[in-house]
Jmol script that loads the backbone (N, CA, C; Angstrom):
load data "model"
ATOM      1  N   MET A   1     -38.595  14.408 199.547  1.00  0.00           N
ATOM      2  CA  MET A   1     -39.134  13.073 199.576  1.00  0.00           C
ATOM      3  C   MET A   1     -38.858  12.420 198.226  1.00  0.00           C
ATOM      4  N   GLY A   2     -38.260  11.223 198.215  1.00  0.00           N
ATOM      5  CA  GLY A   2     -37.967  10.508 196.987  1.00  0.00           C
ATOM      6  C   GLY A   2     -39.200   9.825 196.436  1.00  0.00           C
ATOM      7  N   SER A   3     -39.125   9.411 195.179  1.00  0.00           N
ATOM      8  CA  SER A   3     -40.264   8.763 194.538  1.00  0.00           C
ATOM      9  C   SER A   3     -40.655   7.478 195.242  1.00  0.00           C
ATOM     10  N   LYS A   4     -39.721   6.842 195.926  1.00  0.00           N
ATOM     11  CA  LYS A   4     -40.026   5.584 196.604  1.00  0.00           C
ATOM     12  C   LYS A   4     -40.971   5.774 197.781  1.00  0.00           C
ATOM     13  N   ASN A   5     -41.171   6.989 198.252  1.00  0.00           N
ATOM     14  CA  ASN A   5     -42.038   7.230 199.397  1.00  0.00           C
ATOM     15  C   ASN A   5     -43.356   7.906 199.033  1.00  0.00           C
ATOM     16  N   VAL A   6     -43.589   8.137 197.764  1.00  0.00           N
ATOM     17  CA  VAL A   6     -44.793   8.852 197.326  1.00  0.00           C
ATOM     18  C   VAL A   6     -46.065   8.196 197.861  1.00  0.00           C
ATOM     19  N   GLY A   7     -46.127   6.890 197.824  1.00  0.00           N
ATOM     20  CA  GLY A   7     -47.341   6.195 198.235  1.00  0.00           C
ATOM     21  C   GLY A   7     -47.267   5.555 199.604  1.00  0.00           C
ATOM     22  N   LYS A   8     -46.276   5.913 200.393  1.00  0.00           N
ATOM     23  CA  LYS A   8     -46.101   5.286 201.708  1.00  0.00           C
ATOM     24  C   LYS A   8     -47.372   5.417 202.532  1.00  0.00           C
ATOM     25  N   GLY A   9     -47.829   4.298 203.052  1.00  0.00           N
ATOM     26  CA  GLY A   9     -49.037   4.282 203.862  1.00  0.00           C
ATOM     27  C   GLY A   9     -50.315   4.097 203.061  1.00  0.00           C
ATOM     28  N   LEU A  10     -50.225   4.111 201.738  1.00  0.00           N
ATOM     29  CA  LEU A  10     -51.404   3.917 200.903  1.00  0.00           C
ATOM     30  C   LEU A  10     -51.560   2.444 200.545  1.00  0.00           C
ATOM     31  N   ARG A  11     -52.803   2.008 200.397  1.00  0.00           N
ATOM     32  CA  ARG A  11     -53.103   0.615 200.058  1.00  0.00           C
ATOM     33  C   ARG A  11     -53.710   0.552 198.663  1.00  0.00           C
ATOM     34  N   ALA A  12     -53.254  -0.433 197.893  1.00  0.00           N
ATOM     35  CA  ALA A  12     -53.764  -0.623 196.539  1.00  0.00           C
ATOM     36  C   ALA A  12     -54.277  -2.043 196.381  1.00  0.00           C
ATOM     37  N   LEU A  13     -55.277  -2.188 195.530  1.00  0.00           N
ATOM     38  CA  LEU A  13     -55.791  -3.494 195.157  1.00  0.00           C
ATOM     39  C   LEU A  13     -55.580  -3.654 193.662  1.00  0.00           C
ATOM     40  N   VAL A  14     -54.810  -4.677 193.277  1.00  0.00           N
ATOM     41  CA  VAL A  14     -54.556  -4.988 191.873  1.00  0.00           C
ATOM     42  C   VAL A  14     -55.543  -6.086 191.493  1.00  0.00           C
ATOM     43  N   ILE A  15     -56.416  -5.786 190.531  1.00  0.00           N
ATOM     44  CA  ILE A  15     -57.478  -6.722 190.165  1.00  0.00           C
ATOM     45  C   ILE A  15     -57.218  -7.192 188.743  1.00  0.00           C
ATOM     46  N   VAL A  16     -56.541  -8.330 188.643  1.00  0.00           N
ATOM     47  CA  VAL A  16     -56.151  -8.909 187.350  1.00  0.00           C
ATOM     48  C   VAL A  16     -56.170 -10.425 187.449  1.00  0.00           C
ATOM     49  N   ASP A  17     -56.330 -11.073 186.307  1.00  0.00           N
ATOM     50  CA  ASP A  17     -56.326 -12.531 186.284  1.00  0.00           C
ATOM     51  C   ASP A  17     -55.083 -13.102 185.607  1.00  0.00           C
ATOM     52  N   ASP A  18     -54.146 -12.256 185.241  1.00  0.00           N
ATOM     53  CA  ASP A  18     -52.928 -12.680 184.560  1.00  0.00           C
ATOM     54  C   ASP A  18     -51.729 -12.497 185.493  1.00  0.00           C
ATOM     55  N   PRO A  19     -50.999 -13.576 185.811  1.00  0.00           N
ATOM     56  CA  PRO A  19     -49.876 -13.475 186.744  1.00  0.00           C
ATOM     57  C   PRO A  19     -48.780 -12.496 186.311  1.00  0.00           C
ATOM     58  N   ALA A  20     -48.480 -12.425 185.024  1.00  0.00           N
ATOM     59  CA  ALA A  20     -47.438 -11.505 184.560  1.00  0.00           C
ATOM     60  C   ALA A  20     -47.856 -10.055 184.765  1.00  0.00           C
ATOM     61  N   THR A  21     -49.096  -9.740 184.419  1.00  0.00           N
ATOM     62  CA  THR A  21     -49.614  -8.385 184.605  1.00  0.00           C
ATOM     63  C   THR A  21     -49.656  -8.043 186.094  1.00  0.00           C
ATOM     64  N   GLU A  22     -50.069  -8.997 186.909  1.00  0.00           N
ATOM     65  CA  GLU A  22     -50.091  -8.808 188.362  1.00  0.00           C
ATOM     66  C   GLU A  22     -48.704  -8.443 188.877  1.00  0.00           C
ATOM     67  N   MET A  23     -47.701  -9.191 188.448  1.00  0.00           N
ATOM     68  CA  MET A  23     -46.336  -8.963 188.907  1.00  0.00           C
ATOM     69  C   MET A  23     -45.838  -7.565 188.525  1.00  0.00           C
ATOM     70  N   VAL A  24     -46.100  -7.152 187.294  1.00  0.00           N
ATOM     71  CA  VAL A  24     -45.657  -5.831 186.827  1.00  0.00           C
ATOM     72  C   VAL A  24     -46.290  -4.724 187.662  1.00  0.00           C
ATOM     73  N   HIS A  25     -47.590  -4.800 187.863  1.00  0.00           N
ATOM     74  CA  HIS A  25     -48.284  -3.747 188.610  1.00  0.00           C
ATOM     75  C   HIS A  25     -47.874  -3.736 190.079  1.00  0.00           C
ATOM     76  N   LYS A  26     -47.698  -4.900 190.684  1.00  0.00           N
ATOM     77  CA  LYS A  26     -47.262  -4.948 192.075  1.00  0.00           C
ATOM     78  C   LYS A  26     -45.864  -4.351 192.225  1.00  0.00           C
ATOM     79  N   MET A  27     -44.974  -4.645 191.267  1.00  0.00           N
ATOM     80  CA  MET A  27     -43.620  -4.082 191.323  1.00  0.00           C
ATOM     81  C   MET A  27     -43.646  -2.557 191.215  1.00  0.00           C
ATOM     82  N   LEU A  28     -44.470  -2.036 190.305  1.00  0.00           N
ATOM     83  CA  LEU A  28     -44.570  -0.582 190.155  1.00  0.00           C
ATOM     84  C   LEU A  28     -45.122   0.068 191.422  1.00  0.00           C
ATOM     85  N   LEU A  29     -46.143  -0.519 191.988  1.00  0.00           N
ATOM     86  CA  LEU A  29     -46.728   0.034 193.208  1.00  0.00           C
ATOM     87  C   LEU A  29     -45.730  -0.007 194.359  1.00  0.00           C
ATOM     88  N   LYS A  30     -45.031  -1.121 194.496  1.00  0.00           N
ATOM     89  CA  LYS A  30     -44.034  -1.253 195.560  1.00  0.00           C
ATOM     90  C   LYS A  30     -42.920  -0.219 195.400  1.00  0.00           C
ATOM     91  N   LYS A  31     -42.535   0.039 194.148  1.00  0.00           N
ATOM     92  CA  LYS A  31     -41.487   1.027 193.871  1.00  0.00           C
ATOM     93  C   LYS A  31     -41.839   2.391 194.471  1.00  0.00           C
ATOM     94  N   TYR A  32     -43.124   2.711 194.476  1.00  0.00           N
ATOM     95  CA  TYR A  32     -43.564   4.001 194.997  1.00  0.00           C
ATOM     96  C   TYR A  32     -44.093   3.920 196.424  1.00  0.00           C
ATOM     97  N   GLY A  33     -43.869   2.801 197.070  1.00  0.00           N
ATOM     98  CA  GLY A  33     -44.176   2.683 198.488  1.00  0.00           C
ATOM     99  C   GLY A  33     -45.574   2.229 198.844  1.00  0.00           C
ATOM    100  N   LEU A  34     -46.385   1.843 197.864  1.00  0.00           N
ATOM    101  CA  LEU A  34     -47.739   1.389 198.163  1.00  0.00           C
ATOM    102  C   LEU A  34     -47.745  -0.076 198.569  1.00  0.00           C
ATOM    103  N   ASP A  35     -48.606  -0.406 199.500  1.00  0.00           N
ATOM    104  CA  ASP A  35     -48.843  -1.783 199.906  1.00  0.00           C
ATOM    105  C   ASP A  35     -49.906  -2.335 198.975  1.00  0.00           C
ATOM    106  N   ALA A  36     -49.594  -3.430 198.250  1.00  0.00           N
ATOM    107  CA  ALA A  36     -50.522  -3.956 197.246  1.00  0.00           C
ATOM    108  C   ALA A  36     -51.055  -5.330 197.620  1.00  0.00           C
ATOM    109  N   GLN A  37     -52.352  -5.490 197.432  1.00  0.00           N
ATOM    110  CA  GLN A  37     -53.038  -6.766 197.595  1.00  0.00           C
ATOM    111  C   GLN A  37     -53.602  -7.119 196.219  1.00  0.00           C
ATOM    112  N   VAL A  38     -53.911  -8.410 195.992  1.00  0.00           N
ATOM    113  CA  VAL A  38     -54.386  -8.850 194.685  1.00  0.00           C
ATOM    114  C   VAL A  38     -55.746  -9.518 194.800  1.00  0.00           C
ATOM    115  N   ALA A  39     -56.606  -9.236 193.816  1.00  0.00           N
ATOM    116  CA  ALA A  39     -57.858  -9.957 193.615  1.00  0.00           C
ATOM    117  C   ALA A  39     -57.800 -10.527 192.202  1.00  0.00           C
ATOM    118  N   LYS A  40     -58.205 -11.774 192.027  1.00  0.00           N
ATOM    119  CA  LYS A  40     -58.084 -12.455 190.731  1.00  0.00           C
ATOM    120  C   LYS A  40     -59.203 -12.112 189.746  1.00  0.00           C
ATOM    121  N   ASN A  41     -60.244 -11.438 190.224  1.00  0.00           N
ATOM    122  CA  ASN A  41     -61.339 -11.021 189.340  1.00  0.00           C
ATOM    123  C   ASN A  41     -62.177  -9.973 190.043  1.00  0.00           C
ATOM    124  N   GLY A  42     -63.115  -9.405 189.309  1.00  0.00           N
ATOM    125  CA  GLY A  42     -63.940  -8.340 189.855  1.00  0.00           C
ATOM    126  C   GLY A  42     -64.807  -8.767 191.022  1.00  0.00           C
ATOM    127  N   GLU A  43     -65.267 -10.012 191.008  1.00  0.00           N
ATOM    128  CA  GLU A  43     -66.099 -10.498 192.106  1.00  0.00           C
ATOM    129  C   GLU A  43     -65.306 -10.525 193.410  1.00  0.00           C
ATOM    130  N   GLU A  44     -64.045 -10.958 193.357  1.00  0.00           N
ATOM    131  CA  GLU A  44     -63.207 -10.942 194.565  1.00  0.00           C
ATOM    132  C   GLU A  44     -63.049  -9.517 195.098  1.00  0.00           C
ATOM    133  N   ALA A  45     -62.899  -8.563 194.210  1.00  0.00           N
ATOM    134  CA  ALA A  45     -62.763  -7.163 194.626  1.00  0.00           C
ATOM    135  C   ALA A  45     -64.030  -6.672 195.315  1.00  0.00           C
ATOM    136  N   VAL A  46     -65.176  -7.008 194.764  1.00  0.00           N
ATOM    137  CA  VAL A  46     -66.457  -6.600 195.349  1.00  0.00           C
ATOM    138  C   VAL A  46     -66.631  -7.241 196.724  1.00  0.00           C
ATOM    139  N   VAL A  47     -66.334  -8.531 196.825  1.00  0.00           N
ATOM    140  CA  VAL A  47     -66.486  -9.235 198.101  1.00  0.00           C
ATOM    141  C   VAL A  47     -65.558  -8.646 199.159  1.00  0.00           C
ATOM    142  N   LEU A  48     -64.319  -8.347 198.801  1.00  0.00           N
ATOM    143  CA  LEU A  48     -63.398  -7.727 199.759  1.00  0.00           C
ATOM    144  C   LEU A  48     -64.007  -6.446 200.334  1.00  0.00           C
ATOM    145  N   HIS A  49     -64.587  -5.628 199.476  1.00  0.00           N
ATOM    146  CA  HIS A  49     -65.194  -4.368 199.940  1.00  0.00           C
ATOM    147  C   HIS A  49     -66.448  -4.619 200.780  1.00  0.00           C
ATOM    148  N   ARG A  50     -67.235  -5.615 200.409  1.00  0.00           N
ATOM    149  CA  ARG A  50     -68.426  -5.942 201.209  1.00  0.00           C
ATOM    150  C   ARG A  50     -68.049  -6.323 202.638  1.00  0.00           C
ATOM    151  N   PHE A  51     -66.878  -6.963 202.785  1.00  0.00           N
ATOM    152  CA  PHE A  51     -66.429  -7.392 204.107  1.00  0.00           C
ATOM    153  C   PHE A  51     -65.560  -6.350 204.798  1.00  0.00           C
ATOM    154  N   GLY A  52     -65.554  -5.125 204.282  1.00  0.00           N
ATOM    155  CA  GLY A  52     -64.925  -4.018 204.983  1.00  0.00           C
ATOM    156  C   GLY A  52     -63.528  -3.621 204.549  1.00  0.00           C
ATOM    157  N   ALA A  53     -62.949  -4.306 203.574  1.00  0.00           N
ATOM    158  CA  ALA A  53     -61.615  -3.909 203.104  1.00  0.00           C
ATOM    159  C   ALA A  53     -61.708  -2.539 202.451  1.00  0.00           C
ATOM    160  N   ARG A  54     -60.672  -1.744 202.628  1.00  0.00           N
ATOM    161  CA  ARG A  54     -60.624  -0.406 202.031  1.00  0.00           C
ATOM    162  C   ARG A  54     -59.256  -0.194 201.399  1.00  0.00           C
ATOM    163  N   PHE A  55     -59.260   0.414 200.230  1.00  0.00           N
ATOM    164  CA  PHE A  55     -58.041   0.677 199.480  1.00  0.00           C
ATOM    165  C   PHE A  55     -58.076   2.111 198.978  1.00  0.00           C
ATOM    166  N   ASP A  56     -56.898   2.693 198.821  1.00  0.00           N
ATOM    167  CA  ASP A  56     -56.796   4.048 198.289  1.00  0.00           C
ATOM    168  C   ASP A  56     -56.842   4.045 196.766  1.00  0.00           C
ATOM    169  N   LEU A  57     -56.390   2.943 196.171  1.00  0.00           N
ATOM    170  CA  LEU A  57     -56.274   2.825 194.718  1.00  0.00           C
ATOM    171  C   LEU A  57     -56.652   1.425 194.294  1.00  0.00           C
ATOM    172  N   LEU A  58     -57.446   1.318 193.232  1.00  0.00           N
ATOM    173  CA  LEU A  58     -57.762   0.030 192.626  1.00  0.00           C
ATOM    174  C   LEU A  58     -57.296   0.067 191.182  1.00  0.00           C
ATOM    175  N   LEU A  59     -56.472  -0.902 190.787  1.00  0.00           N
ATOM    176  CA  LEU A  59     -56.087  -1.077 189.383  1.00  0.00           C
ATOM    177  C   LEU A  59     -56.965  -2.194 188.847  1.00  0.00           C
ATOM    178  N   MET A  60     -57.908  -1.844 187.981  1.00  0.00           N
ATOM    179  CA  MET A  60     -58.961  -2.764 187.545  1.00  0.00           C
ATOM    180  C   MET A  60     -58.774  -3.173 186.092  1.00  0.00           C
ATOM    181  N   ASN A  61     -58.522  -4.475 185.870  1.00  0.00           N
ATOM    182  CA  ASN A  61     -58.450  -5.005 184.515  1.00  0.00           C
ATOM    183  C   ASN A  61     -59.856  -5.034 183.911  1.00  0.00           C
ATOM    184  N   LYS A  62     -59.965  -4.836 182.628  1.00  0.00           N
ATOM    185  CA  LYS A  62     -61.263  -4.850 181.959  1.00  0.00           C
ATOM    186  C   LYS A  62     -61.765  -6.270 181.730  1.00  0.00           C
ATOM    187  N   GLU A  63     -60.901  -7.131 181.165  1.00  0.00           N
ATOM    188  CA  GLU A  63     -61.310  -8.484 180.822  1.00  0.00           C
ATOM    189  C   GLU A  63     -60.860  -9.471 181.887  1.00  0.00           C
ATOM    190  N   MET A  64     -61.836 -10.059 182.599  1.00  0.00           N
ATOM    191  CA  MET A  64     -61.552 -11.063 183.628  1.00  0.00           C
ATOM    192  C   MET A  64     -62.715 -12.043 183.694  1.00  0.00           C
ATOM    193  N   PRO A  65     -62.451 -13.262 184.177  1.00  0.00           N
ATOM    194  CA  PRO A  65     -63.546 -14.213 184.377  1.00  0.00           C
ATOM    195  C   PRO A  65     -64.374 -13.835 185.607  1.00  0.00           C
ATOM    196  N   VAL A  66     -65.479 -14.465 185.766  1.00  0.00           N
ATOM    197  CA  VAL A  66     -66.407 -14.325 186.895  1.00  0.00           C
ATOM    198  C   VAL A  66     -67.113 -12.968 186.864  1.00  0.00           C
ATOM    199  N   LYS A  67     -66.389 -11.884 187.037  1.00  0.00           N
ATOM    200  CA  LYS A  67     -66.964 -10.542 186.925  1.00  0.00           C
ATOM    201  C   LYS A  67     -65.898  -9.642 186.320  1.00  0.00           C
ATOM    202  N   ASP A  68     -66.214  -9.062 185.162  1.00  0.00           N
ATOM    203  CA  ASP A  68     -65.229  -8.225 184.476  1.00  0.00           C
ATOM    204  C   ASP A  68     -65.091  -6.864 185.155  1.00  0.00           C
ATOM    205  N   GLY A  69     -64.101  -6.108 184.700  1.00  0.00           N
ATOM    206  CA  GLY A  69     -63.811  -4.814 185.301  1.00  0.00           C
ATOM    207  C   GLY A  69     -64.933  -3.807 185.172  1.00  0.00           C
ATOM    208  N   PHE A  70     -65.633  -3.834 184.042  1.00  0.00           N
ATOM    209  CA  PHE A  70     -66.758  -2.922 183.837  1.00  0.00           C
ATOM    210  C   PHE A  70     -67.824  -3.140 184.910  1.00  0.00           C
ATOM    211  N   ASN A  71     -68.269  -4.390 185.070  1.00  0.00           N
ATOM    212  CA  ASN A  71     -69.332  -4.686 186.031  1.00  0.00           C
ATOM    213  C   ASN A  71     -68.867  -4.516 187.477  1.00  0.00           C
ATOM    214  N   ALA A  72     -67.619  -4.880 187.761  1.00  0.00           N
ATOM    215  CA  ALA A  72     -67.095  -4.709 189.113  1.00  0.00           C
ATOM    216  C   ALA A  72     -66.996  -3.228 189.473  1.00  0.00           C
ATOM    217  N   THR A  73     -66.498  -2.412 188.536  1.00  0.00           N
ATOM    218  CA  THR A  73     -66.390  -0.974 188.791  1.00  0.00           C
ATOM    219  C   THR A  73     -67.761  -0.370 189.056  1.00  0.00           C
ATOM    220  N   ARG A  74     -68.717  -0.709 188.211  1.00  0.00           N
ATOM    221  CA  ARG A  74     -70.082  -0.198 188.380  1.00  0.00           C
ATOM    222  C   ARG A  74     -70.656  -0.614 189.736  1.00  0.00           C
ATOM    223  N   GLU A  75     -70.470  -1.876 190.120  1.00  0.00           N
ATOM    224  CA  GLU A  75     -71.005  -2.352 191.394  1.00  0.00           C
ATOM    225  C   GLU A  75     -70.311  -1.684 192.590  1.00  0.00           C
ATOM    226  N   LEU A  76     -69.006  -1.523 192.505  1.00  0.00           N
ATOM    227  CA  LEU A  76     -68.282  -0.850 193.587  1.00  0.00           C
ATOM    228  C   LEU A  76     -68.764   0.588 193.759  1.00  0.00           C
ATOM    229  N   ARG A  77     -68.981   1.287 192.666  1.00  0.00           N
ATOM    230  CA  ARG A  77     -69.484   2.667 192.756  1.00  0.00           C
ATOM    231  C   ARG A  77     -70.889   2.685 193.352  1.00  0.00           C
ATOM    232  N   GLN A  78     -71.733   1.714 192.974  1.00  0.00           N
ATOM    233  CA  GLN A  78     -73.089   1.646 193.524  1.00  0.00           C
ATOM    234  C   GLN A  78     -73.059   1.356 195.022  1.00  0.00           C
ATOM    235  N   MET A  79     -72.002   0.665 195.478  1.00  0.00           N
ATOM    236  CA  MET A  79     -71.832   0.369 196.900  1.00  0.00           C
ATOM    237  C   MET A  79     -71.295   1.578 197.664  1.00  0.00           C
ATOM    238  N   GLY A  80     -70.931   2.635 196.947  1.00  0.00           N
ATOM    239  CA  GLY A  80     -70.421   3.830 197.585  1.00  0.00           C
ATOM    240  C   GLY A  80     -68.912   3.892 197.709  1.00  0.00           C
ATOM    241  N   VAL A  81     -68.195   3.009 197.027  1.00  0.00           N
ATOM    242  CA  VAL A  81     -66.730   3.015 197.085  1.00  0.00           C
ATOM    243  C   VAL A  81     -66.216   4.278 196.402  1.00  0.00           C
ATOM    244  N   LYS A  82     -65.432   5.059 197.128  1.00  0.00           N
ATOM    245  CA  LYS A  82     -64.912   6.337 196.636  1.00  0.00           C
ATOM    246  C   LYS A  82     -63.444   6.257 196.217  1.00  0.00           C
ATOM    247  N   SER A  83     -62.802   5.112 196.401  1.00  0.00           N
ATOM    248  CA  SER A  83     -61.393   4.937 196.047  1.00  0.00           C
ATOM    249  C   SER A  83     -61.161   5.283 194.588  1.00  0.00           C
ATOM    250  N   MET A  84     -59.929   5.709 194.278  1.00  0.00           N
ATOM    251  CA  MET A  84     -59.570   5.938 192.880  1.00  0.00           C
ATOM    252  C   MET A  84     -59.513   4.587 192.173  1.00  0.00           C
ATOM    253  N   ILE A  85     -60.192   4.481 191.042  1.00  0.00           N
ATOM    254  CA  ILE A  85     -60.160   3.265 190.239  1.00  0.00           C
ATOM    255  C   ILE A  85     -59.547   3.603 188.887  1.00  0.00           C
ATOM    256  N   VAL A  86     -58.448   2.914 188.585  1.00  0.00           N
ATOM    257  CA  VAL A  86     -57.741   3.096 187.320  1.00  0.00           C
ATOM    258  C   VAL A  86     -57.981   1.855 186.485  1.00  0.00           C
ATOM    259  N   GLY A  87     -58.479   2.040 185.272  1.00  0.00           N
ATOM    260  CA  GLY A  87     -58.771   0.924 184.388  1.00  0.00           C
ATOM    261  C   GLY A  87     -57.563   0.469 183.604  1.00  0.00           C
ATOM    262  N   ILE A  88     -57.430  -0.842 183.476  1.00  0.00           N
ATOM    263  CA  ILE A  88     -56.350  -1.445 182.706  1.00  0.00           C
ATOM    264  C   ILE A  88     -56.990  -2.236 181.569  1.00  0.00           C
ATOM    265  N   THR A  89     -56.705  -1.834 180.326  1.00  0.00           N
ATOM    266  CA  THR A  89     -57.248  -2.549 179.176  1.00  0.00           C
ATOM    267  C   THR A  89     -56.388  -2.288 177.952  1.00  0.00           C
ATOM    268  N   SER A  90     -56.438  -3.207 177.018  1.00  0.00           N
ATOM    269  CA  SER A  90     -55.697  -3.038 175.763  1.00  0.00           C
ATOM    270  C   SER A  90     -56.565  -2.386 174.694  1.00  0.00           C
ATOM    271  N   HIS A  91     -57.827  -2.125 175.005  1.00  0.00           N
ATOM    272  CA  HIS A  91     -58.733  -1.517 174.032  1.00  0.00           C
ATOM    273  C   HIS A  91     -58.344  -0.066 173.762  1.00  0.00           C
ATOM    274  N   GLY A  92     -58.315   0.284 172.510  1.00  0.00           N
ATOM    275  CA  GLY A  92     -58.078   1.664 172.119  1.00  0.00           C
ATOM    276  C   GLY A  92     -59.374   2.442 172.201  1.00  0.00           C
ATOM    277  N   PRO A  93     -59.386   3.655 171.661  1.00  0.00           N
ATOM    278  CA  PRO A  93     -60.612   4.456 171.677  1.00  0.00           C
ATOM    279  C   PRO A  93     -61.771   3.697 171.041  1.00  0.00           C
ATOM    280  N   GLY A  94     -62.928   3.836 171.632  1.00  0.00           N
ATOM    281  CA  GLY A  94     -64.106   3.178 171.081  1.00  0.00           C
ATOM    282  C   GLY A  94     -65.117   2.859 172.153  1.00  0.00           C
ATOM    283  N   VAL A  95     -66.141   2.116 171.756  1.00  0.00           N
ATOM    284  CA  VAL A  95     -67.288   1.838 172.617  1.00  0.00           C
ATOM    285  C   VAL A  95     -66.889   1.066 173.872  1.00  0.00           C
ATOM    286  N   VAL A  96     -66.061   0.024 173.735  1.00  0.00           N
ATOM    287  CA  VAL A  96     -65.691  -0.786 174.891  1.00  0.00           C
ATOM    288  C   VAL A  96     -64.987   0.063 175.940  1.00  0.00           C
ATOM    289  N   ARG A  97     -64.019   0.835 175.513  1.00  0.00           N
ATOM    290  CA  ARG A  97     -63.286   1.698 176.448  1.00  0.00           C
ATOM    291  C   ARG A  97     -64.217   2.742 177.049  1.00  0.00           C
ATOM    292  N   ASP A  98     -65.065   3.347 176.243  1.00  0.00           N
ATOM    293  CA  ASP A  98     -65.981   4.377 176.734  1.00  0.00           C
ATOM    294  C   ASP A  98     -66.942   3.821 177.792  1.00  0.00           C
ATOM    295  N   GLU A  99     -67.418   2.575 177.586  1.00  0.00           N
ATOM    296  CA  GLU A  99     -68.306   1.962 178.569  1.00  0.00           C
ATOM    297  C   GLU A  99     -67.574   1.713 179.887  1.00  0.00           C
ATOM    298  N   PHE A 100     -66.327   1.306 179.799  1.00  0.00           N
ATOM    299  CA  PHE A 100     -65.526   1.068 180.997  1.00  0.00           C
ATOM    300  C   PHE A 100     -65.349   2.376 181.766  1.00  0.00           C
ATOM    301  N   ILE A 101     -65.058   3.425 181.064  1.00  0.00           N
ATOM    302  CA  ILE A 101     -64.901   4.745 181.693  1.00  0.00           C
ATOM    303  C   ILE A 101     -66.223   5.185 182.321  1.00  0.00           C
ATOM    304  N   ALA A 102     -67.318   4.986 181.608  1.00  0.00           N
ATOM    305  CA  ALA A 102     -68.630   5.386 182.106  1.00  0.00           C
ATOM    306  C   ALA A 102     -69.051   4.595 183.348  1.00  0.00           C
ATOM    307  N   ALA A 103     -68.457   3.432 183.561  1.00  0.00           N
ATOM    308  CA  ALA A 103     -68.803   2.611 184.730  1.00  0.00           C
ATOM    309  C   ALA A 103     -68.316   3.241 186.031  1.00  0.00           C
ATOM    310  N   GLY A 104     -67.385   4.203 185.937  1.00  0.00           N
ATOM    311  CA  GLY A 104     -66.953   4.893 187.147  1.00  0.00           C
ATOM    312  C   GLY A 104     -65.460   5.016 187.342  1.00  0.00           C
ATOM    313  N   LEU A 105     -64.678   4.831 186.296  1.00  0.00           N
ATOM    314  CA  LEU A 105     -63.230   4.985 186.440  1.00  0.00           C
ATOM    315  C   LEU A 105     -62.861   6.428 186.734  1.00  0.00           C
ATOM    316  N   ASP A 106     -61.787   6.599 187.506  1.00  0.00           N
ATOM    317  CA  ASP A 106     -61.210   7.921 187.711  1.00  0.00           C
ATOM    318  C   ASP A 106     -60.161   8.197 186.639  1.00  0.00           C
ATOM    319  N   GLU A 107     -59.464   7.164 186.248  1.00  0.00           N
ATOM    320  CA  GLU A 107     -58.407   7.269 185.256  1.00  0.00           C
ATOM    321  C   GLU A 107     -58.449   6.043 184.364  1.00  0.00           C
ATOM    322  N   LYS A 108     -57.889   6.186 183.194  1.00  0.00           N
ATOM    323  CA  LYS A 108     -57.759   5.049 182.300  1.00  0.00           C
ATOM    324  C   LYS A 108     -56.279   4.816 182.041  1.00  0.00           C
ATOM    325  N   TRP A 109     -55.852   3.578 182.153  1.00  0.00           N
ATOM    326  CA  TRP A 109     -54.448   3.216 182.001  1.00  0.00           C
ATOM    327  C   TRP A 109     -54.434   2.035 181.049  1.00  0.00           C
ATOM    328  N   PHE A 110     -54.140   2.314 179.816  1.00  0.00           N
ATOM    329  CA  PHE A 110     -54.287   1.295 178.791  1.00  0.00           C
ATOM    330  C   PHE A 110     -52.969   0.660 178.461  1.00  0.00           C
ATOM    331  N   CYS A 111     -52.956  -0.650 178.457  1.00  0.00           N
ATOM    332  CA  CYS A 111     -51.755  -1.431 178.160  1.00  0.00           C
ATOM    333  C   CYS A 111     -51.918  -2.087 176.793  1.00  0.00           C
ATOM    334  N   ALA A 112     -50.814  -2.284 176.119  1.00  0.00           N
ATOM    335  CA  ALA A 112     -50.852  -2.963 174.832  1.00  0.00           C
ATOM    336  C   ALA A 112     -50.834  -4.456 175.023  1.00  0.00           C
TER     337      ALA A 112
END
end "model"
wireframe off; spacefill off
backbone 0.3
color backbone group
């Protein structure tokens, strides 16, 4: 099986408010066969799940308007969402990153 089929049949939600970052993540996911949908902020991600949407992977930006990644991740976990959540942030080691991880991330994926 080639790398292009690794994620075939899997659904991802890219939660970012920056069009360039959205494009990069969608391209990477598509490269590996994942079907990607976009939410412009954490509140959109929470609402999608409240209305029954399900994803295998969530790429969650830390800094967003309306509801940031920290609060959205925490709320999704409280709702019982078991999907893998990967955090996207430019923060290096420290309190901000640690709080984001403590909110319920499975992985941390830090961008410069």
